[in-house]
N, C-alpha and C positions, 0 to 999 in steps of 0.2 A: 615698547615700554609705556605703560599708562602714565598719565601726568602725575597722579597721586603717588605712584610707585617711584617715579623719578624724584619727586619732591622729598619723599622719605629718604632716598639715598643721599640727596644733597644735605638734608638736615643731619643725617648720621655723620657725614664727613665733618660737619661744623660742630659736632658735639664731642667734648673731650671724653676719652675712655682709657687712660693709662692703666696698665695691669694693676688690679686691686682697687681701682677707683672707677668702676664701670656703672655706678648707680645712675648717672645722668642719661647714659645712652640706653640702659635697660628700660628706663621710664619711657623714653621716646619709642622704643620698639613695642613695649606693652600697649601704648596708646594706639599704635598703628595696627597691630595684628589682632587685638582683642575682638573687634567686630567679626573677624573671619574664623575664629577658633572656638572649639567647644570648651576649652579650658586653657588658661594662661596662669602660670605660677613662676615665682622666683624662689629658688632653693636657698639654703643657708649659706652656700658658697657664693651666691650671686648669679648663678646661671639662670637665664630666662628660658622656660620650656613652654611652648605652645603646642596644643594637641588637637587633632581631629581624627575621625575615622572609627573603625570597628574595634572596640576594646578587646574583643576576643580574637582579633586577627594578629598576624605577626607584627612585632614591635619594630618599627623603622625609626632610627634616629638619624636626623640630618644635623650636622654640627658645623657651625661657622663661628669662629671666635670674634668677639667684638672688641677685645682689648687691643691697644696700640702701644708701641714703645713710647716712653716719656722720661721724665725726670722727677726728682723729689727734693724739696727744699731741705737742706741739712744744716745750714748755718747762715746767719745774718751778721755781718761784721759791724763795727762801731760806726762806719760811714753809711750804712744802709745798703751795702752791696750784698747780693744773695748768692750763695754757693749751693750747688746741688750735686746729687749723685744720680746715676742713670737707672731707669727701669727698662730692662730688655737690652738687646744688642745694638749698641751705637758705634758708629765710626765718628770719633770726636771731631774730625775735620768737617763733617756735615753740619756741625753746630755753629761754627765761627760766623759771626755777623748775622745771625738769624733773628727774626722777630719771634718772640715767645709769649706764652700766656701762662700765668700762675693762677690756678683755680682754687679759690678760697671758699670758705663757707658763705661769704657774703657776695661772691661773684668773681669775675675775671679781673686780674690785675695785669695790664700789659707790661711787657719787659723786652729788653734786647739782651743778647748774649754776645760777648766778644772777648778780645784779648788785647794786649799791648799793640799799638799800631806798628806797621812794618818799619816806619821811619826810625823807631826807637829800639828795634831789635838789633842785638849785636850779631856778628857773623855766625857764631855758634848757634844762637837762637834761630836764625833764619834757616839753618840746615836741619833743625829738629822737627819731628812731627809733634804738633802741639798736643799736650795732655789735658785731660778734663780739669785738673787742678790749676791750670793756667788760664782758665776762663771763668767769667762771673756773669751774673745777671744784674742788669741795671734797671731799676724800676723808677728812677728819678727821685728817690728819697734823699733827704738832706742828712739823715742820721738813722741810727738803728731803731730809735724809738718810733719814728715816723713809719719806717718799714714794718715794724712789728705790730703797729696798729691795724694793719691790713693782712699781714702774712704770718703764718705759723709754721714752725718746723713740721715737716711731714705733708705740707700741701703739695699736690701734684702739679706738674708742669708739662705743657705740650708745645710743639711748634705752633705757629699761627695757623689756625685751621681754616684754610681757604681752598676752594675748588677753582681750578683754572681750566676752562674749556680749551681744547686744542683742535686741530683739524681732524676730519675723518672719524667723528664720534669718539675721539679720545679725550680723556680728562686727566688732570694732574693735581696732586696735592698730597699732604701727609695723611696717613691712616688708611690708605687703600689696602694695606695689610693690617687688619683683614676685615674692615667694614664691608668690603665687597663680598667676601664669603658669607658674612653674617646676613647681608641683604639677600643673597641668593636663597639661603635656606628659609628665611622668613617669607620671601616672595613665593617660593615654591609651595608653601602651605596654602597660600591663597589660590594659586593656580591649580593645585591638585584638587582642591575642593570643587573648583569649577569643572575640571576634567571629569571628575567622578559623577557629577550630576546628581539626580534624585536618588539613585541607588547607593550613593556613598562609597567611600573607600573600602577596599577589602582588608587593608592593613590599618594598624594603629600608628599614625604618624606623629612623631615628636620632632618638631623643628626647634633646635636649641641654639641660642646665642650664648656660646660658652665664654668663660672668663679665664684670665691668667694663663693663656697659651704661651705668651711671650716669655714667661718665667718658669716654664716647666710643664706645660700641657695639663695644668691642674684642673681647670674647669671641666674639660671633657671627661677626665677620669672620674670625678665625683658625680657628674651628671649621669654617666653610664651606670654608676652604682645605684642610682635611684630608678632609672628607666629599665635596666636589664634588656637592652635591645637584642633582637635576633639578627638584624641587619643594620649596618650603619654606614653612612657616607660622610666623610669629612670634606669640607670645601675650604681651601686656602689659596693664597697666591703662590705663583712659582716664577722663577726668573725667565723673562722673555730673552730670546737670543737675537732679536731683530734690531740690534743697535751695536755700535762699535765696541770692540774689545771683548765681547762675550764669545767664548769658544763653542760653536755648535757641536764639535766633536765630543765635548763633555756634557753640555746642557741639552743637546737636541735642537732641532729647528722649531722653535716655538715663537709664534708671532701674535702681536696684538691684533685683534680682529679675526684671528684664525679659528676661534671657537673654543669651547671647553677643552681642557687638557685632561685626558683620562689616563691615569697612571696604571702601570703594570709592574709587578715585582713581588718579592716575598712578603711584604707587608700588606699585600692586596689579595683579597679573595678572587681567584680567577673567574669564577662564575659571576660575581658582581661586576667585574670589569667587562666581561663579555656581554652581560645584559645592558650595561650602559652604552657600549658600542652599538649593539643591535638597535636600541631605542633611538640613538642619535641618527642612525642610517634610515630607520623606518620613518622617522618624523622630520627628515631633511634638516637636521641640526648639524651645522659644521662642527667638527671636532679634530683634536690633535692628540697624538699618542706620546707618552713619555715613559721612561723606565727609571726605576730606582732600586738598586740592588741591596739595600740595607733598610733598617728601620727608618721610617720617615720622620723628619723633624717637625711634625705637626700633629694635630689631634688624631689622625688615623693610627698613629703609633699606639696610644693607650686604648683606643676603642677596640682594636683587634685583640688585645690581650685581656679585655675585661672578662671576669668570671672564667668560664670554661672555653671562652673564645667567641668572637663575634665575626660574622661574615662582613668584611669591611672593604669599602671602596674609597678611592681618593679622586676627586675632581678638582682641578686647579684653574686659576685665572691668571693668564700671563701678565706680568708686572715688570715694567722697567724701573730701575733706580730704587730698588727696595730699601727700606729703612732710611729714607731721606725725606726732605721737604717737597720733593717733586716726583714722587711715585706716579707712574702713568699706567692707566688701564684703558680698555675699550668698553664703552657702554654696551656695545653689541655683544661682547663676550659674556658680561654678567647676565644680560637678558637671556642668552642661549643657555647658560648654566642653570638658571632658574627653571627654564622650560624643560630641560633634560631631567632635573630632579623631580619635577612635577609628574612627568611621564613615568619615571621609575616608581614613584609612590602609587600612581593610579594603576600600574600593571602588577604590583606585588600582591600575591595571593597566598593563602594558607598552605597550599600544597607545593609551593616553590621549595626546592632543595638546593642549597648552596654548598653542600658538602663537596669538597674537591674530589672528582672522580665518581661521585654518587655514593649512595649508601651501600655498605657491604653487609 
C-alpha cells in the first residue's frame, strides 16, 4: 500500500460521515481521486462518482458506501444535557461510557455519553438492558443556552473517530463499516488506470462512494439510476468468524488477513463471481469464499435489481466487532480487495457475456 493511499485511509477514518451527513468525507475523497480520474462528480443524492475509461465500453460500477452509523441531536434539556436518536443499527450497550463528537456547522464539539453510575442503580435497574432513553451526552455546558450556542437540533454525532494500530497489520476503530469498502473502490480506480497503461481501459469504470447504505441502501439505488451499469461489484464488510463466540457453521470460516471474501448465492451473478475467483488465482491474490442464500443486506441487493437487471458481484472485507467503537480489519485485506477490483476492471471487455448459462 502506497504511503499516500494509507494516509487517505487514515484521514477517511478520522472524517465523520453519518448517513445523510456525508459531505465532509466526499470532499476528502474528491480531493484524493480527482488527479487520477477523467471526471468526478457528486449527484443530487450525495454519491461521489469518479470515472475513467472507454465511454463506449461496458459500464462497470464499483460501489462502496462511505456512510457510517451515528446519532442525531434531538433535544437539549434545561441543564444543557443533549439527547439523541440513532442513525443506523446500534446496540445501545456499545454506547455506554463512550467519547463522542457532535459535528456542528462551526466544527466538532467533544462529548461523552453515559448513564446513572452502577452505585446508584437499584436491583431492578441492574438487571435491565439499558435503553437509549436512559443515556445522555454531556458536553460540559452549564445550561441549555450555553449548549445551544454551539449545538443545534439535527446535528450529527459519531463515536470518537480514532484509528488504533494492532499487531499483524490489523487496525481498529469506528467506521471500518464501510470506509474500508469505499477506500477499495476509489483506490481500485487509481490502480486500474495504471494496469491499463497507454492503451486505456476497455470498460467505462465508475467508482462510486455511495451514501445512506446504513438506512436502506439508498445511495447505490440512485447512483445506479444515473449510471445504468452493465456490471456492478459492491464492496462492504462482513462478519469475521476468527474470534470467540462467532459460529463458523453459520458464518463460514472468514479470517482477518485471509484476503477478499467473494460471495456466491442468488443475489450474485455466477459469472461475475467466477471471474473474480479466476482473477484472484491468476494474480496470486488470497481470497475466501462465503455464501448467502437470500438478498444481501448491502448495496449488492439494489444493484442487482436496477432496471432490467445488472450482473452483480459482492466482495467483502472481514470485520470483527461490527457497529462498535472497536471494529477491526486487516490492512492487507483492503489492499488485496483494491487490487482484485483493479484487475477486474482491466480485464473487462465489450464482448464479455455475463448471462447465466450464456445467450440462448
